[in-house]
PyMOL commands that place a pseudoatom at each C-alpha (Angstrom):
pseudoatom trace, name=CA, resn=UNK, resi=1, chain=A, elem=C, hetatm=0, pos=[22.737, -32.599, 8.697]
pseudoatom trace, name=CA, resn=UNK, resi=2, chain=A, elem=C, hetatm=0, pos=[21.277, -33.242, 12.137]
pseudoatom trace, name=CA, resn=UNK, resi=3, chain=A, elem=C, hetatm=0, pos=[24.246, -31.614, 13.833]
pseudoatom trace, name=CA, resn=UNK, resi=4, chain=A, elem=C, hetatm=0, pos=[23.355, -28.332, 12.094]
pseudoatom trace, name=CA, resn=UNK, resi=5, chain=A, elem=C, hetatm=0, pos=[19.760, -28.588, 13.349]
pseudoatom trace, name=CA, resn=UNK, resi=6, chain=A, elem=C, hetatm=0, pos=[20.964, -29.325, 16.872]
pseudoatom trace, name=CA, resn=UNK, resi=7, chain=A, elem=C, hetatm=0, pos=[23.332, -26.345, 16.729]
pseudoatom trace, name=CA, resn=UNK, resi=8, chain=A, elem=C, hetatm=0, pos=[20.397, -24.163, 15.692]
pseudoatom trace, name=CA, resn=UNK, resi=9, chain=A, elem=C, hetatm=0, pos=[18.276, -25.452, 18.567]
pseudoatom trace, name=CA, resn=UNK, resi=10, chain=A, elem=C, hetatm=0, pos=[21.189, -24.876, 20.927]
pseudoatom trace, name=CA, resn=UNK, resi=11, chain=A, elem=C, hetatm=0, pos=[21.401, -21.212, 19.928]
pseudoatom trace, name=CA, resn=UNK, resi=12, chain=A, elem=C, hetatm=0, pos=[17.667, -20.825, 20.596]
pseudoatom trace, name=CA, resn=UNK, resi=13, chain=A, elem=C, hetatm=0, pos=[17.965, -21.936, 24.231]
pseudoatom trace, name=CA, resn=UNK, resi=14, chain=A, elem=C, hetatm=0, pos=[18.670, -18.544, 25.734]
pseudoatom trace, name=CA, resn=UNK, resi=15, chain=A, elem=C, hetatm=0, pos=[16.318, -16.459, 27.835]
pseudoatom trace, name=CA, resn=UNK, resi=16, chain=A, elem=C, hetatm=0, pos=[17.018, -13.414, 25.691]
pseudoatom trace, name=CA, resn=UNK, resi=17, chain=A, elem=C, hetatm=0, pos=[16.038, -15.289, 22.522]
pseudoatom trace, name=CA, resn=UNK, resi=18, chain=A, elem=C, hetatm=0, pos=[12.884, -16.781, 24.015]
pseudoatom trace, name=CA, resn=UNK, resi=19, chain=A, elem=C, hetatm=0, pos=[11.939, -13.419, 25.533]
pseudoatom trace, name=CA, resn=UNK, resi=20, chain=A, elem=C, hetatm=0, pos=[12.476, -11.690, 22.196]
pseudoatom trace, name=CA, resn=UNK, resi=21, chain=A, elem=C, hetatm=0, pos=[10.230, -14.192, 20.443]
pseudoatom trace, name=CA, resn=UNK, resi=22, chain=A, elem=C, hetatm=0, pos=[7.485, -13.790, 23.062]
pseudoatom trace, name=CA, resn=UNK, resi=23, chain=A, elem=C, hetatm=0, pos=[7.739, -9.993, 22.949]
pseudoatom trace, name=CA, resn=UNK, resi=24, chain=A, elem=C, hetatm=0, pos=[7.711, -10.064, 19.149]
pseudoatom trace, name=CA, resn=UNK, resi=25, chain=A, elem=C, hetatm=0, pos=[4.622, -12.255, 19.154]
pseudoatom trace, name=CA, resn=UNK, resi=26, chain=A, elem=C, hetatm=0, pos=[2.728, -9.850, 21.421]
pseudoatom trace, name=CA, resn=UNK, resi=27, chain=A, elem=C, hetatm=0, pos=[3.809, -6.811, 19.417]
pseudoatom trace, name=CA, resn=UNK, resi=28, chain=A, elem=C, hetatm=0, pos=[2.975, -8.561, 16.146]
pseudoatom trace, name=CA, resn=UNK, resi=29, chain=A, elem=C, hetatm=0, pos=[-0.535, -9.441, 17.324]
pseudoatom trace, name=CA, resn=UNK, resi=30, chain=A, elem=C, hetatm=0, pos=[-1.171, -5.847, 18.394]
pseudoatom trace, name=CA, resn=UNK, resi=31, chain=A, elem=C, hetatm=0, pos=[0.179, -4.445, 15.140]
pseudoatom trace, name=CA, resn=UNK, resi=32, chain=A, elem=C, hetatm=0, pos=[-1.798, -7.002, 13.136]
pseudoatom trace, name=CA, resn=UNK, resi=33, chain=A, elem=C, hetatm=0, pos=[-5.083, -6.223, 14.870]
pseudoatom trace, name=CA, resn=UNK, resi=34, chain=A, elem=C, hetatm=0, pos=[-4.830, -2.484, 14.246]
pseudoatom trace, name=CA, resn=UNK, resi=35, chain=A, elem=C, hetatm=0, pos=[-6.155, -1.672, 10.767]
pseudoatom trace, name=CA, resn=UNK, resi=36, chain=A, elem=C, hetatm=0, pos=[-3.728, 0.325, 8.678]
pseudoatom trace, name=CA, resn=UNK, resi=37, chain=A, elem=C, hetatm=0, pos=[-0.698, -1.126, 10.351]
pseudoatom trace, name=CA, resn=UNK, resi=38, chain=A, elem=C, hetatm=0, pos=[0.762, -4.452, 9.420]
pseudoatom trace, name=CA, resn=UNK, resi=39, chain=A, elem=C, hetatm=0, pos=[3.633, -6.812, 9.998]
pseudoatom trace, name=CA, resn=UNK, resi=40, chain=A, elem=C, hetatm=0, pos=[6.030, -4.808, 7.859]
pseudoatom trace, name=CA, resn=UNK, resi=41, chain=A, elem=C, hetatm=0, pos=[5.321, -1.598, 9.794]
pseudoatom trace, name=CA, resn=UNK, resi=42, chain=A, elem=C, hetatm=0, pos=[5.835, -3.541, 13.037]
pseudoatom trace, name=CA, resn=UNK, resi=43, chain=A, elem=C, hetatm=0, pos=[9.216, -4.751, 11.823]
pseudoatom trace, name=CA, resn=UNK, resi=44, chain=A, elem=C, hetatm=0, pos=[10.195, -1.248, 10.754]
pseudoatom trace, name=CA, resn=UNK, resi=45, chain=A, elem=C, hetatm=0, pos=[9.172, 0.237, 14.113]
pseudoatom trace, name=CA, resn=UNK, resi=46, chain=A, elem=C, hetatm=0, pos=[10.974, -2.413, 16.170]
pseudoatom trace, name=CA, resn=UNK, resi=47, chain=A, elem=C, hetatm=0, pos=[14.145, -2.627, 14.079]
pseudoatom trace, name=CA, resn=UNK, resi=48, chain=A, elem=C, hetatm=0, pos=[16.086, -0.067, 16.186]
pseudoatom trace, name=CA, resn=UNK, resi=49, chain=A, elem=C, hetatm=0, pos=[15.310, -2.096, 19.328]
pseudoatom trace, name=CA, resn=UNK, resi=50, chain=A, elem=C, hetatm=0, pos=[17.049, -5.141, 17.862]
pseudoatom trace, name=CA, resn=UNK, resi=51, chain=A, elem=C, hetatm=0, pos=[20.344, -3.282, 17.381]
pseudoatom trace, name=CA, resn=UNK, resi=52, chain=A, elem=C, hetatm=0, pos=[21.158, -3.870, 21.056]
pseudoatom trace, name=CA, resn=UNK, resi=53, chain=A, elem=C, hetatm=0, pos=[20.176, -7.551, 21.080]
pseudoatom trace, name=CA, resn=UNK, resi=54, chain=A, elem=C, hetatm=0, pos=[22.019, -10.721, 20.171]
pseudoatom trace, name=CA, resn=UNK, resi=55, chain=A, elem=C, hetatm=0, pos=[21.652, -11.502, 16.451]
pseudoatom trace, name=CA, resn=UNK, resi=56, chain=A, elem=C, hetatm=0, pos=[19.581, -14.657, 17.026]
pseudoatom trace, name=CA, resn=UNK, resi=57, chain=A, elem=C, hetatm=0, pos=[17.308, -12.869, 19.497]
pseudoatom trace, name=CA, resn=UNK, resi=58, chain=A, elem=C, hetatm=0, pos=[16.826, -9.904, 17.166]
pseudoatom trace, name=CA, resn=UNK, resi=59, chain=A, elem=C, hetatm=0, pos=[16.015, -12.039, 14.140]
pseudoatom trace, name=CA, resn=UNK, resi=60, chain=A, elem=C, hetatm=0, pos=[13.671, -14.199, 16.222]
pseudoatom trace, name=CA, resn=UNK, resi=61, chain=A, elem=C, hetatm=0, pos=[11.875, -11.097, 17.428]
pseudoatom trace, name=CA, resn=UNK, resi=62, chain=A, elem=C, hetatm=0, pos=[11.499, -9.667, 13.932]
pseudoatom trace, name=CA, resn=UNK, resi=63, chain=A, elem=C, hetatm=0, pos=[10.305, -12.981, 12.492]
pseudoatom trace, name=CA, resn=UNK, resi=64, chain=A, elem=C, hetatm=0, pos=[7.765, -13.421, 15.271]
pseudoatom trace, name=CA, resn=UNK, resi=65, chain=A, elem=C, hetatm=0, pos=[6.473, -9.879, 14.675]
pseudoatom trace, name=CA, resn=UNK, resi=66, chain=A, elem=C, hetatm=0, pos=[5.885, -10.750, 11.034]
pseudoatom trace, name=CA, resn=UNK, resi=67, chain=A, elem=C, hetatm=0, pos=[4.221, -14.106, 11.691]
pseudoatom trace, name=CA, resn=UNK, resi=68, chain=A, elem=C, hetatm=0, pos=[2.028, -12.892, 14.557]
pseudoatom trace, name=CA, resn=UNK, resi=69, chain=A, elem=C, hetatm=0, pos=[1.158, -9.700, 12.690]
pseudoatom trace, name=CA, resn=UNK, resi=70, chain=A, elem=C, hetatm=0, pos=[0.022, -11.707, 9.704]
pseudoatom trace, name=CA, resn=UNK, resi=71, chain=A, elem=C, hetatm=0, pos=[-2.130, -13.869, 11.980]
pseudoatom trace, name=CA, resn=UNK, resi=72, chain=A, elem=C, hetatm=0, pos=[-3.376, -10.969, 14.117]
pseudoatom trace, name=CA, resn=UNK, resi=73, chain=A, elem=C, hetatm=0, pos=[-5.076, -9.303, 11.168]
pseudoatom trace, name=CA, resn=UNK, resi=74, chain=A, elem=C, hetatm=0, pos=[-7.673, -12.066, 11.267]
pseudoatom trace, name=CA, resn=UNK, resi=75, chain=A, elem=C, hetatm=0, pos=[-9.004, -10.886, 14.631]
pseudoatom trace, name=CA, resn=UNK, resi=76, chain=A, elem=C, hetatm=0, pos=[-10.213, -7.509, 13.394]
pseudoatom trace, name=CA, resn=UNK, resi=77, chain=A, elem=C, hetatm=0, pos=[-11.412, -9.140, 10.170]
pseudoatom trace, name=CA, resn=UNK, resi=78, chain=A, elem=C, hetatm=0, pos=[-13.597, -11.529, 12.136]
pseudoatom trace, name=CA, resn=UNK, resi=79, chain=A, elem=C, hetatm=0, pos=[-14.889, -9.143, 14.784]
pseudoatom trace, name=CA, resn=UNK, resi=80, chain=A, elem=C, hetatm=0, pos=[-15.104, -5.808, 12.943]
pseudoatom trace, name=CA, resn=UNK, resi=81, chain=A, elem=C, hetatm=0, pos=[-15.223, -6.896, 9.276]
pseudoatom trace, name=CA, resn=UNK, resi=82, chain=A, elem=C, hetatm=0, pos=[-12.120, -4.782, 8.722]
pseudoatom trace, name=CA, resn=UNK, resi=83, chain=A, elem=C, hetatm=0, pos=[-9.066, -6.844, 7.794]
pseudoatom trace, name=CA, resn=UNK, resi=84, chain=A, elem=C, hetatm=0, pos=[-6.123, -5.732, 9.897]
pseudoatom trace, name=CA, resn=UNK, resi=85, chain=A, elem=C, hetatm=0, pos=[-3.766, -6.881, 7.156]
pseudoatom trace, name=CA, resn=UNK, resi=86, chain=A, elem=C, hetatm=0, pos=[-4.305, -7.605, 3.464]
pseudoatom trace, name=CA, resn=UNK, resi=87, chain=A, elem=C, hetatm=0, pos=[-3.523, -11.231, 4.259]
pseudoatom trace, name=CA, resn=UNK, resi=88, chain=A, elem=C, hetatm=0, pos=[-6.754, -11.463, 6.294]
pseudoatom trace, name=CA, resn=UNK, resi=89, chain=A, elem=C, hetatm=0, pos=[-9.082, -10.217, 3.565]
pseudoatom trace, name=CA, resn=UNK, resi=90, chain=A, elem=C, hetatm=0, pos=[-10.379, -13.699, 2.799]
pseudoatom trace, name=CA, resn=UNK, resi=91, chain=A, elem=C, hetatm=0, pos=[-10.833, -14.451, 6.500]
pseudoatom trace, name=CA, resn=UNK, resi=92, chain=A, elem=C, hetatm=0, pos=[-13.636, -11.941, 6.857]
pseudoatom trace, name=CA, resn=UNK, resi=93, chain=A, elem=C, hetatm=0, pos=[-15.722, -13.776, 4.242]
pseudoatom trace, name=CA, resn=UNK, resi=94, chain=A, elem=C, hetatm=0, pos=[-16.172, -16.753, 6.573]
pseudoatom trace, name=CA, resn=UNK, resi=95, chain=A, elem=C, hetatm=0, pos=[-15.214, -15.302, 9.951]
pseudoatom trace, name=CA, resn=UNK, resi=96, chain=A, elem=C, hetatm=0, pos=[-17.546, -12.324, 10.123]
pseudoatom trace, name=CA, resn=UNK, resi=97, chain=A, elem=C, hetatm=0, pos=[-20.721, -14.365, 9.434]
pseudoatom trace, name=CA, resn=UNK, resi=98, chain=A, elem=C, hetatm=0, pos=[-19.616, -16.732, 12.208]
pseudoatom trace, name=CA, resn=UNK, resi=99, chain=A, elem=C, hetatm=0, pos=[-19.173, -13.734, 14.523]
pseudoatom trace, name=CA, resn=UNK, resi=100, chain=A, elem=C, hetatm=0, pos=[-22.649, -12.484, 13.651]
pseudoatom trace, name=CA, resn=UNK, resi=101, chain=A, elem=C, hetatm=0, pos=[-24.019, -15.886, 14.676]
pseudoatom trace, name=CA, resn=UNK, resi=102, chain=A, elem=C, hetatm=0, pos=[-22.319, -15.593, 18.069]
pseudoatom trace, name=CA, resn=UNK, resi=103, chain=A, elem=C, hetatm=0, pos=[-19.349, -17.814, 17.250]
pseudoatom trace, name=CA, resn=UNK, resi=104, chain=A, elem=C, hetatm=0, pos=[-16.605, -15.166, 17.146]
pseudoatom trace, name=CA, resn=UNK, resi=105, chain=A, elem=C, hetatm=0, pos=[-14.401, -17.071, 19.596]
pseudoatom trace, name=CA, resn=UNK, resi=106, chain=A, elem=C, hetatm=0, pos=[-14.646, -20.198, 17.450]
pseudoatom trace, name=CA, resn=UNK, resi=107, chain=A, elem=C, hetatm=0, pos=[-13.737, -18.243, 14.311]
pseudoatom trace, name=CA, resn=UNK, resi=108, chain=A, elem=C, hetatm=0, pos=[-10.739, -16.586, 15.978]
pseudoatom trace, name=CA, resn=UNK, resi=109, chain=A, elem=C, hetatm=0, pos=[-9.594, -19.919, 17.400]
pseudoatom trace, name=CA, resn=UNK, resi=110, chain=A, elem=C, hetatm=0, pos=[-9.851, -21.580, 14.000]
pseudoatom trace, name=CA, resn=UNK, resi=111, chain=A, elem=C, hetatm=0, pos=[-7.955, -18.745, 12.317]
pseudoatom trace, name=CA, resn=UNK, resi=112, chain=A, elem=C, hetatm=0, pos=[-5.112, -18.804, 14.834]
pseudoatom trace, name=CA, resn=UNK, resi=113, chain=A, elem=C, hetatm=0, pos=[-4.933, -22.612, 14.944]
pseudoatom trace, name=CA, resn=UNK, resi=114, chain=A, elem=C, hetatm=0, pos=[-4.841, -22.935, 11.167]
pseudoatom trace, name=CA, resn=UNK, resi=115, chain=A, elem=C, hetatm=0, pos=[-2.199, -20.227, 10.936]
pseudoatom trace, name=CA, resn=UNK, resi=116, chain=A, elem=C, hetatm=0, pos=[-0.065, -21.962, 13.559]
pseudoatom trace, name=CA, resn=UNK, resi=117, chain=A, elem=C, hetatm=0, pos=[-0.430, -25.366, 11.910]
pseudoatom trace, name=CA, resn=UNK, resi=118, chain=A, elem=C, hetatm=0, pos=[0.431, -23.978, 8.486]
pseudoatom trace, name=CA, resn=UNK, resi=119, chain=A, elem=C, hetatm=0, pos=[3.421, -22.131, 9.945]
pseudoatom trace, name=CA, resn=UNK, resi=120, chain=A, elem=C, hetatm=0, pos=[4.793, -25.260, 11.595]
pseudoatom trace, name=CA, resn=UNK, resi=121, chain=A, elem=C, hetatm=0, pos=[4.281, -27.376, 8.476]
pseudoatom trace, name=CA, resn=UNK, resi=122, chain=A, elem=C, hetatm=0, pos=[5.819, -24.678, 6.284]
pseudoatom trace, name=CA, resn=UNK, resi=123, chain=A, elem=C, hetatm=0, pos=[8.814, -24.458, 8.604]
pseudoatom trace, name=CA, resn=UNK, resi=124, chain=A, elem=C, hetatm=0, pos=[9.328, -28.224, 8.502]
pseudoatom trace, name=CA, resn=UNK, resi=125, chain=A, elem=C, hetatm=0, pos=[9.137, -28.224, 4.708]
pseudoatom trace, name=CA, resn=UNK, resi=126, chain=A, elem=C, hetatm=0, pos=[11.591, -25.333, 4.560]
pseudoatom trace, name=CA, resn=UNK, resi=127, chain=A, elem=C, hetatm=0, pos=[14.063, -27.155, 6.825]
pseudoatom trace, name=CA, resn=UNK, resi=128, chain=A, elem=C, hetatm=0, pos=[13.853, -30.300, 4.735]
for i in range(1, 128): cmd.bond("trace and resi %d" % i, "trace and resi %d" % (i + 1))
show_as sticks, trace
zoom trace
């Protein structure tokens, strides 16, 4: 079982894969922040770009667009009281009052940190 995990980690150690994940994260955050767009639209718009990439790099880019887009919707929900994605609708109930009290950076940090922690824990559970 561990040899399969090590093979997966070995395929991730390419500059093209890591670059695709970083680019996907940036694009996902931008798409998530913009109201009306969302992670699915980001994936649809960037799908033709992945045709010329390695399969692992393309899938990593598309997955990072989805994850970062889902998390990025919390930023506009906290600052503008407009959820960037439907997933961030509950975030504005606690985040916007914190922003009105001058703690917008704390609210955004908590939203991103909790999303990252939940993503890592969910990934570990999925692997197991």
